C-alpha positions in Angstrom: 55.2 -64.4 37.6 55.2 -60.3 37.0 52.2 -59.1 35.6 52.2 -56.0 33.2 49.0 -53.8 33.2 49.2 -51.4 30.0 47.5 -48.1 30.2 45.8 -46.8 27.3 47.5 -43.2 27.1 45.5 -40.6 26.1 46.1 -38.7 22.8 47.1 -35.2 22.6 45.2 -33.3 20.3 48.0 -30.4 18.7 46.7 -27.0 19.9 46.8 -26.0 16.0 43.9 -28.5 15.3 41.9 -26.9 18.0 42.4 -23.5 16.5 42.0 -24.4 12.9 38.2 -26.2 14.1 37.8 -23.0 16.3 38.0 -21.3 12.8 36.0 -23.5 10.5 33.0 -23.5 13.5 33.3 -19.3 13.5 33.7 -19.6 9.5 30.5 -21.9 9.3 28.2 -19.4 12.2 29.7 -16.0 10.1 28.8 -17.7 6.7 25.2 -18.5 7.9 24.7 -15.4 9.6 25.8 -13.8 6.0 23.3 -16.3 3.9 20.5 -15.5 6.4 20.8 -12.1 6.3 21.0 -12.3 2.2 18.1 -14.3 2.3 15.8 -11.9 4.5 17.1 -8.8 2.6 16.4 -10.9 -1.0 12.5 -11.1 0.7 12.2 -7.9 0.8 10.6 -4.8 -2.0 12.4 -4.2 -4.8 12.0 -0.7 -4.2 9.2 1.9 -3.1 7.8 2.0 -6.8 4.0 1.3 -6.3 3.5 1.1 -10.1 1.9 -2.3 -11.3 3.1 -4.1 -14.1 1.1 -7.1 -15.5 2.3 -10.6 -14.8 1.3 -13.9 -16.1 1.5 -17.0 -14.8 1.3 -19.8 -17.6 -0.3 -23.4 -17.0 2.7 -25.9 -15.7 4.6 -23.3 -15.1 7.7 -24.1 -12.7 9.2 -22.5 -9.5 12.2 -21.8 -11.1 10.7 -20.2 -14.3 8.1 -18.3 -12.4 11.0 -16.8 -9.8 13.0 -16.4 -13.1 10.4 -14.0 -15.0 9.9 -12.3 -11.4 13.5 -11.4 -11.2 13.8 -10.6 -14.7 10.9 -8.7 -14.6 12.2 -6.4 -11.5 9.4 -7.6 -8.8 11.8 -9.5 -7.0 15.5 -9.1 -5.9 16.5 -13.1 -6.0 15.8 -16.0 -7.9 16.9 -17.8 -5.8 15.2 -16.4 -2.5 11.9 -16.9 -4.2 12.1 -20.5 -4.7 14.0 -20.9 -1.2 10.8 -18.9 0.6 8.7 -21.2 -1.6 10.1 -24.0 -0.9 10.4 -23.9 3.0 6.6 -23.0 3.8 6.1 -25.9 0.9 3.6 -23.2 -1.4 5.3 -25.4 -4.8 2.1 -26.7 -5.7 0.0 -24.0 -4.8 0.9 -21.3 -7.2 -2.0 -20.5 -9.4 -1.8 -20.1 -13.1 -3.4 -16.5 -14.1 -2.9 -12.7 -15.0 -1.4 -10.6 -12.0 -0.6 -7.2 -11.2 2.4 -6.7 -9.4 4.5 -4.1 -8.3 8.0 -3.4 -7.1 7.3 -2.6 -3.9 5.8 -5.7 -3.1 7.8 -8.4 -0.7 8.3 -11.7 -2.1 5.5 -12.8 0.6 3.2 -10.4 -0.4 3.8 -11.6 -4.0 3.4 -15.6 -3.2 0.3 -14.6 -1.1 -1.1 -13.1 -4.5 0.0 -16.2 -6.6 -1.4 -18.7 -3.8 -4.6 -17.7 -2.8 -6.3 -18.7 -6.1 -7.7 -15.2 -6.0 -8.0 -15.9 -9.8 -11.2 -18.5 -8.5 -12.7 -16.2 -6.0 -16.3 -15.4 -5.8 -15.9 -11.9 -4.0 -14.5 -8.7 -5.3 -13.5 -6.4 -2.7 -12.6 -3.1 -3.4 -10.9 -1.5 -0.1 -10.8 1.6 1.7 -8.1 4.1 1.3 -6.8 2.2 -2.2 -5.5 4.6 -5.4 -7.6 3.8 -8.9 -4.4 2.0 -9.7 -4.7 -0.4 -6.3 -8.0 -0.7 -7.3 -7.6 -2.2 -10.6 -4.7 -4.4 -9.7 -7.2 -6.1 -7.0 -9.3 -6.4 -9.7 -7.2 -7.9 -12.2 -5.8 -10.1 -9.3 -9.0 -11.3 -8.6 -9.5 -13.0 -11.8 -10.7 -10.2 -14.4 -8.2 -9.1 -17.6 -6.4 -6.0 -17.8 -8.1 -4.9 -20.7 -12.2 -5.6 -19.0 -11.1 -4.0 -16.0 -9.1 -1.0 -18.2 -12.7 -0.4 -19.7 -15.0 -1.1 -16.6 -12.7 1.9 -15.1 -14.3 4.6 -18.1 -16.2 7.1 -16.3 -18.6 8.2 -19.0 -20.9 5.1 -18.8 -21.4 5.6 -15.8 -23.0 9.0 -16.5 -26.4 7.6 -15.5 -25.6 7.2 -11.6 -25.9 10.3 -8.7 -22.0 9.4 -7.5 -21.1 10.7 -11.3 -22.7 14.0 -11.2 -20.7 15.3 -8.7 -17.6 15.0 -10.3 -16.7 18.1 -12.3 -16.6 17.5 -16.1 -13.1 17.9 -16.7 -11.9 14.8 -14.9 -11.8 11.5 -16.5 -10.9 9.2 -13.6 -13.0 7.5 -11.2 -10.7 8.1 -8.5 -12.1 8.5 -4.6 -15.9 7.7 -6.4 -16.2 4.0 -5.6 -17.9 3.0 -2.3 -15.4 0.2 -0.3 -17.6 -2.8 -0.2 -17.2 -6.6 -0.9 -19.1 -7.6 -3.9 -20.1 -11.0 -5.5 -19.2 -12.5 -9.0 -19.0 -15.6 -11.0 -17.0 -16.6 -14.2 -19.7 -14.8 -16.4 -19.5 -11.3 -14.1 -18.3 -8.4 -15.8 -16.4 -6.0 -14.2 -18.2 -3.0 -14.9 -20.9 -4.4 -13.5 -19.5 -4.4 -10.0 -18.0 -0.8 -10.9 -21.1 0.3 -10.9 -22.7 -0.9 -8.0 -20.0 0.2 -5.9 -20.8 3.5 -7.8 -24.3 3.4 -6.6 -23.3 2.9 -3.1 -21.3 6.1 -3.0 -24.4 7.9 -4.3 -26.1 6.7 -1.7 -23.5 7.2 1.4 -23.6 11.3 -0.3 -27.0 11.9 1.2 -28.4 15.4 1.3 -26.9 16.0 5.3 -23.4 14.9 4.1 -23.6 17.6 1.0 -24.8 20.3 3.5 -22.2 19.4 6.0 -20.0 20.1 2.9 -22.0 23.0 1.9 -21.1 24.9 5.1 -17.4 24.7 4.9 -18.0 26.0 1.1 -17.0 23.0 -0.5 -18.8 21.4 -3.3 -19.5 17.3 -2.4 -16.3 16.3 -4.5 -13.9 18.5 -3.1 -15.8 17.1 0.3 -14.7 13.9 -1.4 -11.2 15.0 -1.6 -11.1 16.0 1.9 -12.0 12.5 2.7 -9.8 10.7 0.7 -6.5 12.9 2.3 -8.3 12.3 6.0 -8.3 8.5 5.6 -4.7 8.2 3.8 -3.5 10.7 6.8 -4.5 9.0 9.3 -6.1 5.2 10.0 -7.7 5.8 13.8 -10.8 6.9 13.5 -10.3 8.8 16.7 -7.9 11.0 15.2 -9.4 11.6 12.1 -11.9 14.3 13.2 -8.9 16.4 14.2 -7.3 15.6 10.8 -10.4 17.3 9.3 -10.1 20.3 11.6 -6.5 21.0 10.7 -7.7 20.8 6.5 -10.5 22.5 7.0 -8.4 25.7 9.1 -5.9 25.2 7.2 -8.1 26.0 4.1 -9.6 28.9 5.5 -6.7 30.4 6.4 -5.3 30.0 2.8 -2.2 28.5 3.8 -0.6 25.0 2.1 -2.5 22.3 3.6 1.1 20.6 3.6 0.1 17.2 2.8 2.4 14.4 2.3 0.5 11.7 0.9 -1.1 14.4 -1.4 2.8 14.8 -2.3 3.3 10.9 -3.3 -0.2 11.2 -4.9 1.2 12.9 -7.3 4.6 12.0 -8.0 2.7 8.3 -7.8 -0.4 9.4 -10.9 3.4 10.8 -12.8 4.8 7.3 -13.1 7.7 8.2 -10.6 8.5 7.1 -7.4 7.1 8.5 -4.5 8.3 11.9 -3.5 7.7 15.1 -1.5 9.6 17.1 -3.7 7.8 16.0 -7.0 5.9 19.6 -8.2 2.5 18.3 -9.4 -0.7 20.0 -8.7 -1.2 17.3 -5.9 1.8 19.0 -3.8 -0.2 20.9 -1.3 3.2 21.3 0.6 3.6 24.2 -2.8 0.7 24.6 -3.8 -2.6 25.8 -2.2 -6.1 24.8 -1.8 -6.9 20.9 -2.1 -5.9 18.8 -4.7 -7.5 18.8 -8.5 -8.9 15.2 -7.4 -9.6 12.6 -4.9 -6.1 10.4 -3.8 -8.0 7.6 -3.0 -11.3 5.4 -1.7 -12.6 6.6 1.1 -14.3 5.4 4.2 -17.4 5.6 6.6 -15.1 6.9 9.3 -13.2 9.2 7.0 -16.3 10.4 5.9 -17.8 11.3 9.4 -15.0 12.9 10.0 -15.0 14.8 7.2 -18.9 16.2 8.1 -18.0 16.0 11.5 -15.0 18.0 12.2 -13.2 18.6 15.5 -14.1 21.7 17.5 -10.5 22.4 18.6 -7.4 24.8 16.8 -4.7 22.5 15.6 -3.0 23.3 13.0 -0.7 21.0 12.5 -0.4 17.5 13.0 2.5 14.6 12.4 1.8 10.7 12.6 4.7 9.7 14.3 6.5 6.2 13.6 5.0 4.0 16.5 1.1 4.9 14.6 -0.2 7.7 17.4 -0.7 11.2 15.8 0.2 14.6 17.7 -1.0 17.3 16.8 0.2 20.9 17.7 -0.9 24.9 17.2 2.4 26.4 15.9 5.2 25.6 14.0 7.9 25.3 16.5 6.2 22.8 18.1 5.1 21.2 15.4 8.9 20.4 14.5 9.7 19.5 17.7 6.8 16.4 17.3 8.4 15.6 14.0 12.1 15.5 15.5 10.9 13.3 18.6 8.6 11.0 17.0 8.7 10.8 13.6 12.0 9.3 11.5 11.1 6.5 9.4 7.8 7.9 8.2 9.4 11.1 7.2 12.7 10.1 6.2 14.9 11.4 9.1 
């Protein structure tokens, strides 16, 4: 008997099928990359505008309704990206009802942090170093105080009995730069003016006779010294660089040169309700106008105050903080321009 064995023939897949499958895989990968990049882009701030606006999350609001409202208020780029971020981090049940102060220059993660940390229930209110008065206002609102109560608490006239207010010129109607950074206790019945008063008391305590004398030795009033101190903390964060920055500003004041401070120029634009700008012409733009700006530009710190009252003994006339966080000093414009071109691209808008 003859036996036949049947060999299973291997099926041949046409080349065009492989091409189609390969194309589909490539399209899938490209699509995933595109969506991922779009998602990451939509998590970024809407703009560089730091002006805050009041945003209310009502009790029982869904993630979608909050996302839609944020997008409508131009506080986020995309409602879907906000929702995806919330769900990916499993924050859906953590969004807190309340009234918040948010700004277009906050990223989605930053906004979510504000809405999920339960800041409305915190027992501590912190005045941070280097914060503009509008940022302090936002911090208080995000700690659970009503916008109206915060606005009332920031009116200077009610604190005229405090030493810190004696330094302020009578024509200045702001507490900008006069609040000492610290953390303060609060409970549900605490009025924000109580905390503002405590902060002002601490400020007065730090303006010791020796501090006032150090400013006077530089031909500065105490208020002008506070202005200088606020510029120092805004320009550089590293305490080791701050005395040299103080020396640069004091040297330029004595030589009747413009101070050339980018941070004061930006502050002037922001105070006028504009996006940060170096070209906006305001009394704060020390790139254009000589002398100190009319008021401080933020809260100060212990290190910046020490730098302002103990400036370095150097002969620098220029400085630039690079993208790497290091500050580079120079004695002439040519070296300064070279250092700027070499080290400062993103921060200097190159």
